[in-house]
Backbone as a chain_set.jsonl record, in Angstrom:
{"seq": "XXXXXXXXXXXXXXXXXXXXXXXXXXXXXXXXXXXXXXXXXXXXXXXXXXXXXXXXXXXXXXXXXX", "coords": {"N": [[183.013, 104.517, -90.722], [180.139, 104.267, -92.774], [178.52, 101.408, -94.296], [176.97, 102.691, -96.513], [178.157, 104.942, -97.081], [180.783, 104.064, -97.846], [180.059, 102.933, -100.007], [179.288, 104.935, -101.675], [181.445, 106.598, -102.074], [183.211, 104.744, -103.386], [181.653, 104.56, -105.765], [181.921, 107.421, -106.627], [184.562, 107.404, -107.035], [184.475, 105.628, -109.036], [183.058, 107.117, -111.002], [184.526, 109.388, -111.376], [186.991, 108.508, -112.239], [188.245, 108.274, -114.957], [188.722, 111.401, -115.208], [190.418, 111.831, -113.02], [192.648, 110.176, -113.649], [193.599, 111.512, -115.978], [194.234, 114.271, -114.85], [196.081, 113.451, -112.893], [198.004, 112.906, -114.814], [198.71, 115.557, -115.749], [196.861, 117.121, -116.925], [194.731, 119.482, -116.013], [192.734, 121.103, -116.446], [189.882, 122.28, -118.453], [187.835, 119.95, -118.048], [184.655, 118.595, -117.546], [181.827, 118.302, -115.364], [181.083, 114.837, -114.596], [178.868, 114.31, -113.365], [176.634, 116.515, -113.307], [177.146, 117.293, -115.746], [177.371, 119.88, -116.769], [178.817, 121.725, -115.247], [181.88, 123.302, -114.855], [185.036, 121.554, -114.022], [187.231, 121.942, -111.136], [190.304, 121.461, -110.958], [193.142, 119.918, -108.84], [196.236, 119.252, -108.171], [199.011, 118.213, -106.344], [200.881, 116.171, -106.38], [200.722, 114.849, -104.546], [198.52, 115.16, -102.983], [194.982, 115.042, -104.477], [192.298, 116.797, -105.767], [189.129, 117.35, -106.96], [186.506, 119.478, -107.918], [183.271, 120.406, -108.568], [182.188, 123.523, -110.033], [179.561, 123.891, -110.373], [177.352, 121.957, -109.434], [178.65, 121.159, -107.177], [179.727, 118.606, -106.544], [182.257, 116.456, -105.242], [185.634, 115.287, -105.411], [188.308, 113.941, -103.413], [191.237, 112.873, -102.658], [194.425, 110.896, -101.424], [197.203, 110.237, -102.889], [199.494, 107.386, -102.521]], "CA": [[182.235, 104.82, -91.962], [179.043, 103.099, -92.805], [178.608, 100.847, -95.532], [176.462, 103.407, -97.724], [179.311, 105.972, -97.286], [181.752, 103.464, -98.639], [179.541, 102.424, -101.687], [179.259, 106.292, -102.187], [183.004, 106.788, -102.081], [183.321, 103.826, -104.393], [180.774, 105.345, -107.043], [182.383, 108.699, -106.811], [185.931, 106.888, -107.545], [184.347, 105.07, -110.666], [182.822, 108.318, -111.942], [185.802, 110.306, -111.683], [188.27, 107.874, -112.55], [188.887, 109.114, -116.152], [189.166, 112.682, -115.262], [191.424, 111.461, -112.066], [193.812, 109.761, -114.662], [194.002, 112.978, -116.681], [194.614, 115.221, -113.624], [197.566, 113.042, -112.508], [199.001, 113.095, -115.659], [198.771, 116.806, -115.833], [195.745, 117.82, -117.403], [193.818, 120.021, -114.829], [191.842, 122.324, -116.979], [188.891, 121.726, -119.595], [187.175, 118.722, -117.617], [183.234, 118.867, -117.515], [181.518, 117.278, -114.278], [180.373, 113.78, -115.005], [177.4, 114.299, -112.661], [175.717, 117.304, -113.788], [177.342, 117.559, -117.189], [177.22, 121.232, -117.021], [179.878, 122.484, -114.562], [183.426, 122.959, -115.068], [185.713, 121.234, -112.847], [188.38, 122.656, -110.603], [191.093, 120.246, -110.569], [194.253, 120.305, -108.324], [197.118, 117.85, -107.711], [200.448, 118.626, -105.971], [201.963, 115.16, -106.731], [200.278, 113.678, -103.529], [196.98, 115.264, -102.754], [194.313, 115.419, -105.413], [191.003, 117.472, -105.457], [188.396, 117.832, -107.963], [185.181, 119.798, -107.458], [182.384, 120.85, -109.784], [181.671, 124.626, -109.625], [178.126, 124.227, -110.602], [176.656, 121.37, -108.433], [179.283, 121.078, -105.626], [180.288, 117.317, -106.344], [183.869, 116.558, -105.401], [186.421, 113.989, -105.11], [189.628, 114.223, -102.84], [192.281, 111.774, -102.367], [195.788, 111.162, -101.283], [197.943, 109.092, -103.389], [200.761, 107.082, -101.781]], "C": [[181.388, 103.721, -92.128], [179.294, 102.648, -94.029], [178.0, 101.625, -96.838], [177.39, 104.364, -97.888], [180.396, 105.494, -98.045], [181.293, 103.292, -100.042], [179.478, 103.973, -102.267], [180.652, 106.677, -102.744], [183.515, 106.08, -103.221], [182.925, 104.136, -105.858], [181.355, 106.13, -107.557], [183.753, 108.527, -107.55], [185.544, 106.524, -109.098], [184.052, 106.431, -111.576], [183.905, 109.07, -112.339], [187.024, 109.883, -111.915], [189.025, 108.393, -114.06], [189.513, 110.233, -116.028], [190.539, 112.392, -114.076], [192.863, 111.003, -112.77], [194.606, 111.014, -115.3], [194.649, 113.888, -115.789], [195.858, 114.536, -113.292], [198.574, 113.123, -113.566], [199.263, 114.55, -116.367], [197.986, 117.662, -116.418], [194.74, 118.417, -116.521], [192.868, 120.821, -115.024], [191.064, 121.656, -118.166], [188.055, 120.447, -119.179], [185.545, 119.42, -117.503], [182.804, 117.817, -116.264], [180.892, 116.105, -114.774], [179.036, 113.39, -114.376], [176.472, 115.189, -113.089], [175.66, 117.572, -115.246], [177.542, 118.964, -118.086], [178.505, 122.086, -116.522], [181.212, 122.371, -115.011], [184.078, 122.701, -113.856], [186.931, 121.866, -112.611], [189.271, 121.515, -110.025], [192.434, 120.741, -110.31], [195.005, 119.027, -107.987], [198.568, 118.34, -107.446], [201.53, 117.436, -106.123], [201.616, 114.202, -105.267], [198.956, 113.818, -103.192], [196.173, 115.921, -104.025], [192.795, 115.674, -105.013], [190.345, 117.694, -106.579], [186.951, 118.353, -107.372], [184.32, 120.613, -108.665], [181.932, 122.244, -109.174], [180.2, 124.876, -109.873], [177.333, 123.42, -109.673], [177.357, 120.826, -107.238], [179.913, 119.588, -105.591], [181.669, 117.352, -106.432], [184.177, 115.249, -105.152], [187.832, 114.636, -104.583], [190.131, 113.039, -102.472], [193.591, 111.847, -102.15], [196.361, 109.981, -101.874], [199.343, 108.602, -102.608], [201.742, 106.092, -102.536]], "O": [[181.632, 102.558, -91.806], [180.064, 103.199, -94.816], [178.364, 101.35, -97.981], [177.485, 104.725, -99.061], [180.983, 106.24, -98.829], [181.988, 103.467, -101.043], [179.661, 104.075, -103.48], [180.787, 107.051, -103.909], [184.218, 106.684, -104.031], [183.63, 104.014, -106.86], [181.57, 106.044, -108.766], [184.099, 109.269, -108.469], [186.101, 106.967, -110.103], [184.659, 106.734, -112.603], [184.167, 109.354, -113.508], [188.026, 110.594, -111.855], [190.18, 108.809, -114.149], [190.637, 110.387, -116.507], [191.648, 112.81, -114.409], [193.964, 111.443, -112.439], [195.778, 111.368, -115.176], [195.772, 114.259, -116.129], [196.845, 115.249, -113.471], [199.764, 113.354, -113.353], [199.929, 114.658, -117.397], [198.268, 118.858, -116.49], [193.779, 117.683, -116.293], [192.165, 121.285, -114.126], [191.496, 120.67, -118.764], [187.549, 119.865, -120.139], [185.36, 120.632, -117.391], [183.323, 116.705, -116.163], [179.969, 116.382, -115.54], [178.298, 112.465, -114.712], [175.358, 114.709, -113.296], [174.678, 117.927, -115.898], [177.742, 119.186, -119.281], [179.091, 122.925, -117.207], [181.617, 121.332, -115.534], [183.88, 123.335, -112.819], [187.653, 122.299, -113.509], [189.088, 120.848, -109.007], [192.993, 121.595, -110.999], [194.488, 117.977, -107.607], [199.222, 118.84, -108.362], [202.745, 117.61, -106.028], [202.137, 113.119, -104.997], [198.217, 112.839, -103.085], [196.498, 116.991, -104.54], [192.168, 115.007, -104.19], [191.003, 118.337, -107.397], [186.35, 117.732, -106.495], [184.841, 121.332, -109.517], [181.402, 122.289, -108.064], [179.68, 125.959, -109.604], [176.539, 124.079, -109.002], [176.779, 120.137, -106.398], [180.618, 119.331, -104.614], [182.309, 117.969, -107.284], [183.438, 114.324, -104.813], [188.39, 115.587, -105.13], [189.406, 112.186, -101.958], [194.139, 112.841, -102.627], [196.09, 108.851, -101.468], [200.147, 109.421, -102.164], [202.814, 105.772, -102.021]]}, "num_chains": 1, "name": "protein.A"}
């Protein structure tokens, strides 16, 4: 992974962090995209895998919690 890719991943994590915390806590609906500010986010979390996708602009975050 290149340094630019790593920086983009860290920036995405920072941007999505408040939403990630809420999704982990069980609130998977009602979030708006922090990038385009218009799209509804599709959020899933199964206790291990987390995925957040904007239905409008396509920005996403995926992660595995250990």
